[in-house]
Every structure is written in structure tokens, then in C-alpha cells.
PyMOL Python script that loads the backbone (N, CA, C, O; Angstrom):
from pymol import cmd

cmd.read_pdbstr("""\
ATOM      1  N   MET A   1     -19.959-147.903  90.403  1.00  0.00           N
ATOM      2  CA  MET A   1     -20.111-146.606  89.770  1.00  0.00           C
ATOM      3  C   MET A   1     -21.128-146.684  88.634  1.00  0.00           C
ATOM      4  O   MET A   1     -21.955-145.789  88.456  1.00  0.00           O
ATOM      5  N   ILE A   2     -21.048-147.781  87.866  1.00  0.00           N
ATOM      6  CA  ILE A   2     -21.982-147.943  86.754  1.00  0.00           C
ATOM      7  C   ILE A   2     -23.412-148.022  87.271  1.00  0.00           C
ATOM      8  O   ILE A   2     -24.314-147.408  86.702  1.00  0.00           O
ATOM      9  N   CYS A   3     -23.621-148.772  88.341  1.00  0.00           N
ATOM     10  CA  CYS A   3     -24.965-148.889  88.916  1.00  0.00           C
ATOM     11  C   CYS A   3     -25.459-147.535  89.431  1.00  0.00           C
ATOM     12  O   CYS A   3     -26.620-147.176  89.232  1.00  0.00           O
ATOM     13  N   TYR A   4     -24.585-146.795  90.085  1.00  0.00           N
ATOM     14  CA  TYR A   4     -24.985-145.485  90.603  1.00  0.00           C
ATOM     15  C   TYR A   4     -25.361-144.534  89.469  1.00  0.00           C
ATOM     16  O   TYR A   4     -26.376-143.842  89.540  1.00  0.00           O
ATOM     17  N   LEU A   5     -24.546-144.506  88.438  1.00  0.00           N
ATOM     18  CA  LEU A   5     -24.843-143.600  87.326  1.00  0.00           C
ATOM     19  C   LEU A   5     -26.121-143.978  86.600  1.00  0.00           C
ATOM     20  O   LEU A   5     -26.891-143.104  86.202  1.00  0.00           O
ATOM     21  N   SER A   6     -26.353-145.266  86.423  1.00  0.00           N
ATOM     22  CA  SER A   6     -27.579-145.668  85.736  1.00  0.00           C
ATOM     23  C   SER A   6     -28.808-145.386  86.599  1.00  0.00           C
ATOM     24  O   SER A   6     -29.828-144.927  86.083  1.00  0.00           O
ATOM     25  N   LEU A   7     -28.728-145.654  87.904  1.00  0.00           N
ATOM     26  CA  LEU A   7     -29.853-145.345  88.781  1.00  0.00           C
ATOM     27  C   LEU A   7     -30.099-143.836  88.881  1.00  0.00           C
ATOM     28  O   LEU A   7     -31.247-143.393  88.915  1.00  0.00           O
ATOM     29  N   THR A   8     -29.034-143.059  88.927  1.00  0.00           N
ATOM     30  CA  THR A   8     -29.181-141.604  88.971  1.00  0.00           C
ATOM     31  C   THR A   8     -29.791-141.078  87.677  1.00  0.00           C
ATOM     32  O   THR A   8     -30.618-140.166  87.707  1.00  0.00           O
ATOM     33  N   GLY A   9     -29.393-141.641  86.551  1.00  0.00           N
ATOM     34  CA  GLY A   9     -29.974-141.235  85.274  1.00  0.00           C
ATOM     35  C   GLY A   9     -31.467-141.486  85.207  1.00  0.00           C
ATOM     36  O   GLY A   9     -32.223-140.635  84.738  1.00  0.00           O
ATOM     37  N   VAL A  10     -31.895-142.644  85.671  1.00  0.00           N
ATOM     38  CA  VAL A  10     -33.328-142.949  85.701  1.00  0.00           C
ATOM     39  C   VAL A  10     -34.049-142.009  86.659  1.00  0.00           C
ATOM     40  O   VAL A  10     -35.139-141.527  86.352  1.00  0.00           O
ATOM     41  N   TYR A  11     -33.449-141.747  87.815  1.00  0.00           N
ATOM     42  CA  TYR A  11     -34.041-140.832  88.791  1.00  0.00           C
ATOM     43  C   TYR A  11     -34.213-139.425  88.199  1.00  0.00           C
ATOM     44  O   TYR A  11     -35.270-138.810  88.340  1.00  0.00           O
ATOM     45  N   VAL A  12     -33.176-138.934  87.545  1.00  0.00           N
ATOM     46  CA  VAL A  12     -33.227-137.583  86.969  1.00  0.00           C
ATOM     47  C   VAL A  12     -34.284-137.507  85.872  1.00  0.00           C
ATOM     48  O   VAL A  12     -35.021-136.524  85.796  1.00  0.00           O
ATOM     49  N   ILE A  13     -34.369-138.512  85.037  1.00  0.00           N
ATOM     50  CA  ILE A  13     -35.360-138.486  83.952  1.00  0.00           C
ATOM     51  C   ILE A  13     -36.775-138.465  84.516  1.00  0.00           C
ATOM     52  O   ILE A  13     -37.602-137.668  84.075  1.00  0.00           O
ATOM     53  N   PHE A  14     -37.064-139.326  85.480  1.00  0.00           N
ATOM     54  CA  PHE A  14     -38.414-139.345  86.048  1.00  0.00           C
ATOM     55  C   PHE A  14     -38.736-138.067  86.803  1.00  0.00           C
ATOM     56  O   PHE A  14     -39.841-137.538  86.687  1.00  0.00           O
ATOM     57  N   ARG A  15     -37.780-137.566  87.576  1.00  0.00           N
ATOM     58  CA  ARG A  15     -38.034-136.322  88.304  1.00  0.00           C
ATOM     59  C   ARG A  15     -38.186-135.134  87.356  1.00  0.00           C
ATOM     60  O   ARG A  15     -38.982-134.228  87.603  1.00  0.00           O
ATOM     61  N   ARG A  16     -37.420-135.148  86.280  1.00  0.00           N
ATOM     62  CA  ARG A  16     -37.509-134.055  85.304  1.00  0.00           C
ATOM     63  C   ARG A  16     -38.874-134.049  84.638  1.00  0.00           C
ATOM     64  O   ARG A  16     -39.445-132.982  84.410  1.00  0.00           O
ATOM     65  N   LEU A  17     -39.398-135.207  84.327  1.00  0.00           N
ATOM     66  CA  LEU A  17     -40.723-135.278  83.729  1.00  0.00           C
ATOM     67  C   LEU A  17     -41.804-134.817  84.701  1.00  0.00           C
ATOM     68  O   LEU A  17     -42.792-134.212  84.285  1.00  0.00           O
ATOM     69  N   GLN A  18     -41.628-135.094  85.978  1.00  0.00           N
ATOM     70  CA  GLN A  18     -42.608-134.684  86.974  1.00  0.00           C
ATOM     71  C   GLN A  18     -42.559-133.180  87.253  1.00  0.00           C
ATOM     72  O   GLN A  18     -43.599-132.561  87.480  1.00  0.00           O
ATOM     73  N   GLN A  19     -41.380-132.597  87.237  1.00  0.00           N
ATOM     74  CA  GLN A  19     -41.216-131.198  87.628  1.00  0.00           C
ATOM     75  C   GLN A  19     -40.965-130.281  86.439  1.00  0.00           C
ATOM     76  O   GLN A  19     -40.340-129.232  86.594  1.00  0.00           O
ATOM     77  N   PHE A  20     -41.432-130.648  85.280  1.00  0.00           N
ATOM     78  CA  PHE A  20     -41.154-129.868  84.073  1.00  0.00           C
ATOM     79  C   PHE A  20     -41.675-128.445  84.185  1.00  0.00           C
ATOM     80  O   PHE A  20     -40.960-127.503  83.844  1.00  0.00           O
ATOM     81  N   ARG A  21     -42.890-128.270  84.649  1.00  0.00           N
ATOM     82  CA  ARG A  21     -43.479-126.931  84.714  1.00  0.00           C
ATOM     83  C   ARG A  21     -42.827-126.058  85.769  1.00  0.00           C
ATOM     84  O   ARG A  21     -42.583-124.874  85.537  1.00  0.00           O
ATOM     85  N   CYS A  22     -42.544-126.631  86.919  1.00  0.00           N
ATOM     86  CA  CYS A  22     -41.941-125.842  88.001  1.00  0.00           C
ATOM     87  C   CYS A  22     -40.578-125.282  87.603  1.00  0.00           C
ATOM     88  O   CYS A  22     -40.307-124.098  87.803  1.00  0.00           O
ATOM     89  N   ILE A  23     -39.734-126.121  87.047  1.00  0.00           N
ATOM     90  CA  ILE A  23     -38.396-125.669  86.675  1.00  0.00           C
ATOM     91  C   ILE A  23     -38.453-124.767  85.448  1.00  0.00           C
ATOM     92  O   ILE A  23     -37.643-123.847  85.331  1.00  0.00           O
ATOM     93  N   SER A  24     -39.368-125.002  84.549  1.00  0.00           N
ATOM     94  CA  SER A  24     -39.477-124.156  83.364  1.00  0.00           C
ATOM     95  C   SER A  24     -39.929-122.747  83.710  1.00  0.00           C
ATOM     96  O   SER A  24     -39.566-121.798  83.015  1.00  0.00           O
ATOM     97  N   LYS A  25     -40.713-122.593  84.768  1.00  0.00           N
ATOM     98  CA  LYS A  25     -41.150-121.264  85.187  1.00  0.00           C
ATOM     99  C   LYS A  25     -40.012-120.468  85.806  1.00  0.00           C
ATOM    100  O   LYS A  25     -40.003-119.239  85.730  1.00  0.00           O
ATOM    101  N   ILE A  26     -39.050-121.155  86.421  1.00  0.00           N
ATOM    102  CA  ILE A  26     -37.956-120.472  87.103  1.00  0.00           C
ATOM    103  C   ILE A  26     -37.023-119.796  86.118  1.00  0.00           C
ATOM    104  O   ILE A  26     -36.637-118.646  86.324  1.00  0.00           O
ATOM    105  N   ALA A  27     -36.657-120.483  85.057  1.00  0.00           N
ATOM    106  CA  ALA A  27     -35.681-119.929  84.112  1.00  0.00           C
ATOM    107  C   ALA A  27     -36.069-120.313  82.688  1.00  0.00           C
ATOM    108  O   ALA A  27     -36.744-121.317  82.458  1.00  0.00           O
ATOM    109  N   LYS A  28     -35.636-119.511  81.762  1.00  0.00           N
ATOM    110  CA  LYS A  28     -35.912-119.755  80.342  1.00  0.00           C
ATOM    111  C   LYS A  28     -34.592-119.813  79.576  1.00  0.00           C
ATOM    112  O   LYS A  28     -33.610-119.195  79.985  1.00  0.00           O
ATOM    113  N   GLY A  29     -34.566-120.552  78.471  1.00  0.00           N
ATOM    114  CA  GLY A  29     -33.432-120.567  77.556  1.00  0.00           C
ATOM    115  C   GLY A  29     -32.195-121.234  78.119  1.00  0.00           C
ATOM    116  O   GLY A  29     -32.260-122.328  78.679  1.00  0.00           O
ATOM    117  N   VAL A  30     -31.053-120.552  77.961  1.00  0.00           N
ATOM    118  CA  VAL A  30     -29.768-121.110  78.370  1.00  0.00           C
ATOM    119  C   VAL A  30     -29.701-121.244  79.889  1.00  0.00           C
ATOM    120  O   VAL A  30     -29.108-122.192  80.403  1.00  0.00           O
ATOM    121  N   GLN A  31     -30.295-120.315  80.595  1.00  0.00           N
ATOM    122  CA  GLN A  31     -30.278-120.392  82.059  1.00  0.00           C
ATOM    123  C   GLN A  31     -31.067-121.582  82.568  1.00  0.00           C
ATOM    124  O   GLN A  31     -30.845-122.038  83.689  1.00  0.00           O
ATOM    125  N   LEU A  32     -31.982-122.088  81.761  1.00  0.00           N
ATOM    126  CA  LEU A  32     -32.737-123.269  82.148  1.00  0.00           C
ATOM    127  C   LEU A  32     -31.800-124.454  82.365  1.00  0.00           C
ATOM    128  O   LEU A  32     -31.975-125.224  83.309  1.00  0.00           O
ATOM    129  N   LEU A  33     -30.805-124.598  81.490  1.00  0.00           N
ATOM    130  CA  LEU A  33     -29.843-125.686  81.645  1.00  0.00           C
ATOM    131  C   LEU A  33     -28.996-125.519  82.905  1.00  0.00           C
ATOM    132  O   LEU A  33     -28.667-126.500  83.571  1.00  0.00           O
ATOM    133  N   LYS A  34     -28.644-124.269  83.230  1.00  0.00           N
ATOM    134  CA  LYS A  34     -27.872-124.021  84.451  1.00  0.00           C
ATOM    135  C   LYS A  34     -28.689-124.350  85.698  1.00  0.00           C
ATOM    136  O   LYS A  34     -28.177-124.943  86.647  1.00  0.00           O
ATOM    137  N   VAL A  35     -29.952-123.964  85.685  1.00  0.00           N
ATOM    138  CA  VAL A  35     -30.820-124.237  86.828  1.00  0.00           C
ATOM    139  C   VAL A  35     -31.021-125.740  86.995  1.00  0.00           C
ATOM    140  O   VAL A  35     -30.956-126.261  88.108  1.00  0.00           O
ATOM    141  N   ILE A  36     -31.263-126.430  85.892  1.00  0.00           N
ATOM    142  CA  ILE A  36     -31.448-127.879  85.941  1.00  0.00           C
ATOM    143  C   ILE A  36     -30.172-128.558  86.425  1.00  0.00           C
ATOM    144  O   ILE A  36     -30.232-129.456  87.265  1.00  0.00           O
ATOM    145  N   GLY A  37     -29.012-128.140  85.904  1.00  0.00           N
ATOM    146  CA  GLY A  37     -27.736-128.724  86.321  1.00  0.00           C
ATOM    147  C   GLY A  37     -27.461-128.521  87.797  1.00  0.00           C
ATOM    148  O   GLY A  37     -27.048-129.452  88.489  1.00  0.00           O
ATOM    149  N   ALA A  38     -27.689-127.304  88.285  1.00  0.00           N
ATOM    150  CA  ALA A  38     -27.454-127.022  89.703  1.00  0.00           C
ATOM    151  C   ALA A  38     -28.423-127.793  90.591  1.00  0.00           C
ATOM    152  O   ALA A  38     -28.032-128.326  91.630  1.00  0.00           O
ATOM    153  N   TYR A  39     -29.680-127.850  90.182  1.00  0.00           N
ATOM    154  CA  TYR A  39     -30.686-128.555  90.979  1.00  0.00           C
ATOM    155  C   TYR A  39     -30.362-130.041  91.091  1.00  0.00           C
ATOM    156  O   TYR A  39     -30.389-130.606  92.184  1.00  0.00           O
ATOM    157  N   TYR A  40     -30.057-130.666  89.966  1.00  0.00           N
ATOM    158  CA  TYR A  40     -29.813-132.107  89.990  1.00  0.00           C
ATOM    159  C   TYR A  40     -28.414-132.465  90.498  1.00  0.00           C
ATOM    160  O   TYR A  40     -28.180-133.620  90.854  1.00  0.00           O
ATOM    161  N   ALA A  41     -27.500-131.533  90.542  1.00  0.00           N
ATOM    162  CA  ALA A  41     -26.207-131.788  91.183  1.00  0.00           C
ATOM    163  C   ALA A  41     -26.422-132.008  92.680  1.00  0.00           C
ATOM    164  O   ALA A  41     -25.849-132.928  93.264  1.00  0.00           O
ATOM    165  N   TYR A  42     -27.245-131.169  93.295  1.00  0.00           N
ATOM    166  CA  TYR A  42     -27.541-131.341  94.715  1.00  0.00           C
ATOM    167  C   TYR A  42     -28.449-132.549  94.948  1.00  0.00           C
ATOM    168  O   TYR A  42     -28.286-133.267  95.935  1.00  0.00           O
ATOM    169  N   GLN A  43     -29.392-132.771  94.055  1.00  0.00           N
ATOM    170  CA  GLN A  43     -30.286-133.915  94.197  1.00  0.00           C
ATOM    171  C   GLN A  43     -29.550-135.244  94.045  1.00  0.00           C
ATOM    172  O   GLN A  43     -29.936-136.238  94.660  1.00  0.00           O
ATOM    173  N   SER A  44     -28.492-135.272  93.230  1.00  0.00           N
ATOM    174  CA  SER A  44     -27.746-136.524  93.054  1.00  0.00           C
ATOM    175  C   SER A  44     -27.009-136.903  94.340  1.00  0.00           C
ATOM    176  O   SER A  44     -26.852-138.088  94.633  1.00  0.00           O
ATOM    177  N   ILE A  45     -26.560-135.915  95.104  1.00  0.00           N
ATOM    178  CA  ILE A  45     -25.930-136.202  96.398  1.00  0.00           C
ATOM    179  C   ILE A  45     -26.963-136.786  97.356  1.00  0.00           C
ATOM    180  O   ILE A  45     -26.679-137.754  98.061  1.00  0.00           O
ATOM    181  N   PHE A  46     -28.142-136.213  97.383  1.00  0.00           N
ATOM    182  CA  PHE A  46     -29.231-136.742  98.206  1.00  0.00           C
ATOM    183  C   PHE A  46     -29.604-138.156  97.755  1.00  0.00           C
ATOM    184  O   PHE A  46     -29.833-139.036  98.584  1.00  0.00           O
ATOM    185  N   PHE A  47     -29.663-138.369  96.444  1.00  0.00           N
ATOM    186  CA  PHE A  47     -30.007-139.685  95.912  1.00  0.00           C
ATOM    187  C   PHE A  47     -28.931-140.709  96.269  1.00  0.00           C
ATOM    188  O   PHE A  47     -29.254-141.858  96.571  1.00  0.00           O
ATOM    189  N   PHE A  48     -27.675-140.316  96.240  1.00  0.00           N
ATOM    190  CA  PHE A  48     -26.600-141.222  96.653  1.00  0.00           C
ATOM    191  C   PHE A  48     -26.749-141.613  98.116  1.00  0.00           C
ATOM    192  O   PHE A  48     -26.547-142.774  98.472  1.00  0.00           O
ATOM    193  N   ASP A  49     -27.096-140.668  98.954  1.00  0.00           N
ATOM    194  CA  ASP A  49     -27.294-140.955 100.369  1.00  0.00           C
ATOM    195  C   ASP A  49     -28.424-141.958 100.559  1.00  0.00           C
ATOM    196  O   ASP A  49     -28.311-142.872 101.376  1.00  0.00           O
ATOM    197  N   ARG A  50     -29.499-141.798  99.820  1.00  0.00           N
ATOM    198  CA  ARG A  50     -30.650-142.684  99.949  1.00  0.00           C
ATOM    199  C   ARG A  50     -30.415-144.063  99.341  1.00  0.00           C
ATOM    200  O   ARG A  50     -30.985-145.044  99.817  1.00  0.00           O
ATOM    201  N   SER A  51     -29.591-144.161  98.304  1.00  0.00           N
ATOM    202  CA  SER A  51     -29.422-145.426  97.584  1.00  0.00           C
ATOM    203  C   SER A  51     -28.093-146.123  97.872  1.00  0.00           C
ATOM    204  O   SER A  51     -27.792-147.133  97.237  1.00  0.00           O
ATOM    205  N   SER A  52     -27.305-145.626  98.791  1.00  0.00           N
ATOM    206  CA  SER A  52     -25.986-146.218  99.032  1.00  0.00           C
ATOM    207  C   SER A  52     -26.084-147.653  99.548  1.00  0.00           C
ATOM    208  O   SER A  52     -25.250-148.486  99.193  1.00  0.00           O
ATOM    209  N   SER A  53     -27.069-147.956 100.363  1.00  0.00           N
ATOM    210  CA  SER A  53     -27.208-149.328 100.839  1.00  0.00           C
ATOM    211  C   SER A  53     -27.566-150.277  99.700  1.00  0.00           C
ATOM    212  O   SER A  53     -27.084-151.409  99.663  1.00  0.00           O
ATOM    213  N   LEU A  54     -28.400-149.828  98.779  1.00  0.00           N
ATOM    214  CA  LEU A  54     -28.736-150.631  97.614  1.00  0.00           C
ATOM    215  C   LEU A  54     -27.518-150.829  96.716  1.00  0.00           C
ATOM    216  O   LEU A  54     -27.340-151.904  96.144  1.00  0.00           O
ATOM    217  N   LEU A  55     -26.690-149.813  96.589  1.00  0.00           N
ATOM    218  CA  LEU A  55     -25.479-149.917  95.775  1.00  0.00           C
ATOM    219  C   LEU A  55     -24.485-150.916  96.369  1.00  0.00           C
ATOM    220  O   LEU A  55     -23.824-151.644  95.629  1.00  0.00           O
ATOM    221  N   VAL A  56     -24.375-150.955  97.679  1.00  0.00           N
ATOM    222  CA  VAL A  56     -23.488-151.919  98.327  1.00  0.00           C
ATOM    223  C   VAL A  56     -23.999-153.335  98.085  1.00  0.00           C
ATOM    224  O   VAL A  56     -23.212-154.239  97.806  1.00  0.00           O
ATOM    225  N   LEU A  57     -25.295-153.531  98.188  1.00  0.00           N
ATOM    226  CA  LEU A  57     -25.880-154.844  97.929  1.00  0.00           C
ATOM    227  C   LEU A  57     -25.650-155.279  96.483  1.00  0.00           C
ATOM    228  O   LEU A  57     -25.299-156.432  96.229  1.00  0.00           O
ATOM    229  N   MET A  58     -25.844-154.370  95.546  1.00  0.00           N
ATOM    230  CA  MET A  58     -25.639-154.696  94.133  1.00  0.00           C
ATOM    231  C   MET A  58     -24.181-155.026  93.847  1.00  0.00           C
ATOM    232  O   MET A  58     -23.894-155.956  93.094  1.00  0.00           O
ATOM    233  N   SER A  59     -23.261-154.277  94.436  1.00  0.00           N
ATOM    234  CA  SER A  59     -21.847-154.567  94.195  1.00  0.00           C
ATOM    235  C   SER A  59     -21.444-155.905  94.801  1.00  0.00           C
ATOM    236  O   SER A  59     -20.628-156.622  94.221  1.00  0.00           O
ATOM    237  N   ALA A  60     -21.998-156.249  95.947  1.00  0.00           N
ATOM    238  CA  ALA A  60     -21.714-157.561  96.539  1.00  0.00           C
ATOM    239  C   ALA A  60     -22.257-158.685  95.661  1.00  0.00           C
ATOM    240  O   ALA A  60     -21.598-159.710  95.484  1.00  0.00           O
ATOM    241  N   MET A  61     -23.441-158.498  95.118  1.00  0.00           N
ATOM    242  CA  MET A  61     -24.018-159.526  94.232  1.00  0.00           C
ATOM    243  C   MET A  61     -23.193-159.682  92.963  1.00  0.00           C
ATOM    244  O   MET A  61     -22.956-160.807  92.523  1.00  0.00           O
ATOM    245  N   PHE A  62     -22.755-158.592  92.373  1.00  0.00           N
ATOM    246  CA  PHE A  62     -21.923-158.674  91.173  1.00  0.00           C
ATOM    247  C   PHE A  62     -20.580-159.347  91.473  1.00  0.00           C
ATOM    248  O   PHE A  62     -20.070-160.113  90.655  1.00  0.00           O
ATOM    249  N   THR A  63     -20.010-159.058  92.649  1.00  0.00           N
ATOM    250  CA  THR A  63     -18.728-159.662  93.019  1.00  0.00           C
ATOM    251  C   THR A  63     -18.866-161.165  93.217  1.00  0.00           C
ATOM    252  O   THR A  63     -18.039-161.933  92.726  1.00  0.00           O
ATOM    253  N   ILE A  64     -19.897-161.588  93.928  1.00  0.00           N
ATOM    254  CA  ILE A  64     -20.115-163.019  94.144  1.00  0.00           C
ATOM    255  C   ILE A  64     -20.394-163.722  92.821  1.00  0.00           C
ATOM    256  O   ILE A  64     -19.908-164.832  92.602  1.00  0.00           O
ATOM    257  N   ALA A  65     -21.165-163.102  91.940  1.00  0.00           N
ATOM    258  CA  ALA A  65     -21.443-163.712  90.629  1.00  0.00           C
ATOM    259  C   ALA A  65     -20.162-163.832  89.810  1.00  0.00           C
ATOM    260  O   ALA A  65     -19.955-164.836  89.129  1.00  0.00           O
ATOM    261  N   TRP A  66     -19.302-162.817  89.871  1.00  0.00           N
ATOM    262  CA  TRP A  66     -18.036-162.866  89.117  1.00  0.00           C
ATOM    263  C   TRP A  66     -17.121-163.957  89.667  1.00  0.00           C
ATOM    264  O   TRP A  66     -16.487-164.687  88.905  1.00  0.00           O
ATOM    265  N   ILE A  67     -17.057-164.064  90.999  1.00  0.00           N
ATOM    266  CA  ILE A  67     -16.237-165.107  91.614  1.00  0.00           C
ATOM    267  C   ILE A  67     -16.760-166.494  91.247  1.00  0.00           C
ATOM    268  O   ILE A  67     -15.977-167.395  90.948  1.00  0.00           O
ATOM    269  N   GLN A  68     -18.070-166.665  91.267  1.00  0.00           N
ATOM    270  CA  GLN A  68     -18.670-167.945  90.928  1.00  0.00           C
ATOM    271  C   GLN A  68     -18.421-168.306  89.459  1.00  0.00           C
ATOM    272  O   GLN A  68     -18.141-169.462  89.141  1.00  0.00           O
ATOM    273  N   ARG A  69     -18.520-167.335  88.584  1.00  0.00           N
ATOM    274  CA  ARG A  69     -18.335-167.592  87.156  1.00  0.00           C
ATOM    275  C   ARG A  69     -16.909-168.027  86.837  1.00  0.00           C
ATOM    276  O   ARG A  69     -16.702-168.835  85.932  1.00  0.00           O
ATOM    277  N   HIS A  70     -15.944-167.516  87.550  1.00  0.00           N
ATOM    278  CA  HIS A  70     -14.543-167.854  87.286  1.00  0.00           C
ATOM    279  C   HIS A  70     -14.021-168.971  88.200  1.00  0.00           C
ATOM    280  O   HIS A  70     -12.811-169.148  88.346  1.00  0.00           O
ATOM    281  N   ASN A  71     -14.930-169.707  88.800  1.00  0.00           N
ATOM    282  CA  ASN A  71     -14.613-170.854  89.654  1.00  0.00           C
ATOM    283  C   ASN A  71     -13.689-170.519  90.821  1.00  0.00           C
ATOM    284  O   ASN A  71     -12.928-171.372  91.277  1.00  0.00           O
ATOM    285  N   GLU A  72     -13.752-169.318  91.289  1.00  0.00           N
ATOM    286  CA  GLU A  72     -12.976-168.937  92.463  1.00  0.00           C
ATOM    287  C   GLU A  72     -13.719-169.286  93.750  1.00  0.00           C
ATOM    288  O   GLU A  72     -13.106-169.420  94.810  1.00  0.00           O
ATOM    289  N   MET A  73     -15.020-169.429  93.656  1.00  0.00           N
ATOM    290  CA  MET A  73     -15.811-169.760  94.842  1.00  0.00           C
ATOM    291  C   MET A  73     -15.450-171.154  95.361  1.00  0.00           C
ATOM    292  O   MET A  73     -15.467-171.387  96.569  1.00  0.00           O
ATOM    293  N   THR A  74     -15.123-172.077  94.459  1.00  0.00           N
ATOM    294  CA  THR A  74     -14.727-173.427  94.864  1.00  0.00           C
ATOM    295  C   THR A  74     -13.466-173.373  95.721  1.00  0.00           C
ATOM    296  O   THR A  74     -13.383-174.034  96.757  1.00  0.00           O
ATOM    297  N   ALA A  75     -12.502-172.598  95.293  1.00  0.00           N
ATOM    298  CA  ALA A  75     -11.262-172.466  96.064  1.00  0.00           C
ATOM    299  C   ALA A  75     -11.517-171.799  97.419  1.00  0.00           C
ATOM    300  O   ALA A  75     -10.943-172.210  98.427  1.00  0.00           O
ATOM    301  N   LEU A  76     -12.360-170.790  97.447  1.00  0.00           N
ATOM    302  CA  LEU A  76     -12.674-170.126  98.715  1.00  0.00           C
ATOM    303  C   LEU A  76     -13.389-171.068  99.675  1.00  0.00           C
ATOM    304  O   LEU A  76     -13.092-171.092 100.870  1.00  0.00           O
ATOM    305  N   MET A  77     -14.328-171.840  99.149  1.00  0.00           N
ATOM    306  CA  MET A  77     -15.058-172.771 100.003  1.00  0.00           C
ATOM    307  C   MET A  77     -14.149-173.896 100.504  1.00  0.00           C
ATOM    308  O   MET A  77     -14.272-174.323 101.652  1.00  0.00           O
ATOM    309  N   ALA A  78     -13.232-174.381  99.648  1.00  0.00           N
ATOM    310  CA  ALA A  78     -12.299-175.423 100.073  1.00  0.00           C
ATOM    311  C   ALA A  78     -11.381-174.909 101.177  1.00  0.00           C
ATOM    312  O   ALA A  78     -11.091-175.628 102.133  1.00  0.00           O
ATOM    313  N   ALA A  79     -10.927-173.673 101.045  1.00  0.00           N
ATOM    314  CA  ALA A  79     -10.063-173.093 102.077  1.00  0.00           C
ATOM    315  C   ALA A  79     -10.836-172.885 103.380  1.00  0.00           C
ATOM    316  O   ALA A  79     -10.297-173.093 104.466  1.00  0.00           O
ATOM    317  N   ALA A  80     -12.082-172.482 103.268  1.00  0.00           N
ATOM    318  CA  ALA A  80     -12.879-172.265 104.472  1.00  0.00           C
ATOM    319  C   ALA A  80     -13.171-173.578 105.179  1.00  0.00           C
ATOM    320  O   ALA A  80     -13.100-173.642 106.407  1.00  0.00           O
ATOM    321  N   PHE A  81     -13.498-174.626 104.432  1.00  0.00           N
ATOM    322  CA  PHE A  81     -13.783-175.913 105.057  1.00  0.00           C
ATOM    323  C   PHE A  81     -12.534-176.541 105.649  1.00  0.00           C
ATOM    324  O   PHE A  81     -12.602-177.232 106.665  1.00  0.00           O
ATOM    325  N   ARG A  82     -11.387-176.301 105.011  1.00  0.00           N
ATOM    326  CA  ARG A  82     -10.141-176.859 105.535  1.00  0.00           C
ATOM    327  C   ARG A  82      -9.796-176.203 106.879  1.00  0.00           C
ATOM    328  O   ARG A  82      -9.404-176.887 107.826  1.00  0.00           O
ATOM    329  N   ASN A  83      -9.944-174.873 106.955  1.00  0.00           N
ATOM    330  CA  ASN A  83      -9.646-174.174 108.200  1.00  0.00           C
ATOM    331  C   ASN A  83     -10.688-174.472 109.270  1.00  0.00           C
ATOM    332  O   ASN A  83     -10.376-174.500 110.460  1.00  0.00           O
ATOM    333  N   PHE A  84     -11.910-174.689 108.846  1.00  0.00           N
ATOM    334  CA  PHE A  84     -12.982-174.970 109.798  1.00  0.00           C
ATOM    335  C   PHE A  84     -12.830-176.355 110.434  1.00  0.00           C
ATOM    336  O   PHE A  84     -13.162-176.549 111.603  1.00  0.00           O
ATOM    337  N   GLY A  85     -12.329-177.308 109.654  1.00  0.00           N
ATOM    338  CA  GLY A  85     -12.197-178.668 110.133  1.00  0.00           C
ATOM    339  C   GLY A  85     -11.027-178.865 111.089  1.00  0.00           C
ATOM    340  O   GLY A  85     -11.028-179.834 111.848  1.00  0.00           O
ATOM    341  N   SER A  86     -10.026-177.980 111.081  1.00  0.00           N
ATOM    342  CA  SER A  86      -8.874-178.224 111.935  1.00  0.00           C
ATOM    343  C   SER A  86      -8.986-177.617 113.291  1.00  0.00           C
ATOM    344  O   SER A  86      -8.073-177.755 114.106  1.00  0.00           O
TER     345      SER A  86
END
""", "prot")
cmd.dss("prot")
cmd.show_as("cartoon", "prot")
cmd.util.cbc("prot")
cmd.orient("prot")
């Protein structure tokens, strides 16, 4: 979730800088925030669809790093080699 939110935040900031004039022409003032919120709510779903494979890879890397740091990988490898040898 943290990775998704941080990637979405970077995506929204860059897209907002690129589309500043287009969105500003559509609405002014308080309605500008509503238009931006509605636009990026739908865009975040599209962004999740496009980045879901990257998010799975990142979560797997974080999980393996956490297991390795807490010496759980040694136990997993010992169990795998024991079952493999019999």
C-alpha cells in the first residue's frame, strides 16, 4: 500500500504539472479542486491497473529482504534442502 500511494503521488504531481493549463481552463476556484479530485480518482484506478505487476514485484522483494534480515531464510532453506534430500 505504501509503495502504491507513493508511486501514485509522484504520478499525480507529474501529470498535474503537465496538464496545468488544460484543467485550469475547465474550472476555476473551488470547483477546480473538485475537477482535479474527480479526474485523478479515475486516473489512480488506471494507474493501479498499469502498475500492479510492479507493485507485486516490489512487495516480493521487501518480503524476501525482511525474511533475510531476520534470519528466517536460513530456516526456510534448511527445510527445503531436508525435504529435497529425502
